[in-house]
N, C-alpha and C positions, 0 to 999 in steps of 0.2 A: 434218276432214271435207273430202273432195275432191268434185269434180263427179261423178266416177264413183260415189262412195258415194251421193250424192244421186240420181243416175240409177238406180242399182240398187235403192234404197229405193222409188222411185216405179214401178219395173217391175211391181209387183203391182197397181197401179191402172191397169187397161187403158184406161179411158176418161178418164183424167186430162187428158192433153194435148188430145184433141178437145174435152173440156168447157171447158178454158181458152180454146181457139180460139173456141168458140161464145160464151163470156162476153165476149171481146174484141169480137166483132161486135155482140152485143147492147148492150154498153157504149157503143160508138161510136155506134150507132143511137139509143139512148134516153137517153144522158147529158145532151144539151141540154134535153130535156123535163124530166127529173128535176131538173136544176139549177135550172130556172125554178120548178118546184113547191116545191122545198126552199129556194129563195133562197140557193143556194151557187154557188161556182165550178164550172165544168164538170168540172174535174179531181177535185173532191171527189165529185161524182155518179158519175163514171167509176170512181173507187176503190171506192165503195160497191157498184156493180153487179159489178165484178170480184171484190170480196171475197166476195160471196154466191156467185158462180160458182165461185170457187176452193174454197170450203167444200163446195159441192154436188159438184163434180168429184172431190174427194178423199174424200168420205165416203159418197156415195149412189150410186156407180157399182159395178158388179160387180167382184169380184176376177178376176184372170187365170185362176185355177183354175175359177171358176164358168163362165167363158166357154169355156175349153178342154175341161174335163172334166165339167162339170155339178156341180161341188162345191157343197154347200149348207152354210149356217151351222147352228149348234147350236140356235138358238131360245132360248138362255139368255143371261144376262148375268153376266160376271165382276165380282164386287163386292169383289175382293181389296184394292184400294186405293181409298180414298174421298177422301183429302186431297191436298195438293200433293205433287208428285214430289220425291224426294230430289235435292239439288243435283247430285250425280254423274250422275244420270239426265238431268237437264235439260241439262247441258253435254256429255253423251255424245250420239252421234247415233242416235236411235231414235224410237220412238213418242212418248215425252213431248216431246222437242224438236220433232218434226214437228207434233204437236197444238197445242203452244203457238204455234209460228210460223204455223200455219194461221189462227188467229183474230186475230193482231196487226193485220193490215191492216183487218179489219172494225172493230176497236176504234178504230183511228186515224181511219177514215172517219167513224164516228159521233161521235167526240170533236171532229171539225172542224165538225160541224153546229151551227147556231145553237141556243142554249138556248130551247126551247119544248116544247110537248106532243109534237110529232113526234120530237124527240130522245129524250124519255122513252120513247116507244113503240119507237123503234129500240133503245134500251138494253135494254128489257125483252125485245124479240125476240132480241137478241144473247145474253141470259142464258138464255133458254128453248131456243134452238136446239140446244145440245149435248145436252140431255135428249131432245128430239124426235128428233134424228138417231140417238142410241143406241137409242131405242125402235124406230125404223124398221129399223135394222140387226139388231135382235133378231127382229123380226117378219117381215121380208122375207128369209127364209132363202135364197132363190134368189140373193141378192147375194153370199153367202158372206163376209159381213162379221162382225166380232166386236163384240158389245156389251160395253163395259167401262166401269165407273164411273171408272176412272183417266182415260179419255179426256175425260169430262165435266169433271173437275178440271183437266186440262191445258188444255182448250179455254177454260174460264172464266179460267184464269190468263193465257193469251194475250190474251183479250178485255180483261181489266182492264188489263194492261200497255199494250195498244194504245190503250185509251180514255184512259188517263192521258197518254200521249204525244200523242194527238190534241188533248186539251184544252190541254195546255201549248203545243203548236205553234200552235193556233188563237188562244190569248191573245197569244202573242208576235207573231204576224202582225197581229193587231188593234192592238197597241200601236205597231207600226212604221207602220201606215197612218194613224195619227192625226196 
């Protein structure tokens, strides 16, 4: 995968980069407050905000065709694949890879949160989000986005991988601070 491949893949997401820019501004503005509320370092709060912004920018913005030509989605959901993507698809560069990578930062951020009810709520939110996003993509046909059960599986895979990484890193940091 080259930078050009990555850039070309993201070209269909017309509002991706503006969404990321907005997320950075919101993250910088609100991460100190969120850090105090969650009792975490500011970088963890910033990562949490940026993760939600990344996901929203990549999944809930209109396609380039919707903006340019008024293309609309089908209003249906492709249920062809329900489980984990084949290994070859994960290590190729395409939808499965992108959908897995998209949720890893959210999982890491949540994994770094202290263990309490808020963390449980964030974990539940992270697990429910892929389903809600696909439902929105199916219903909001003006976005010209595709609802696919495979996206849910890939998003959850990335979320779990990120969550495990976040928990391991969080524990390692806690041990070094003792």
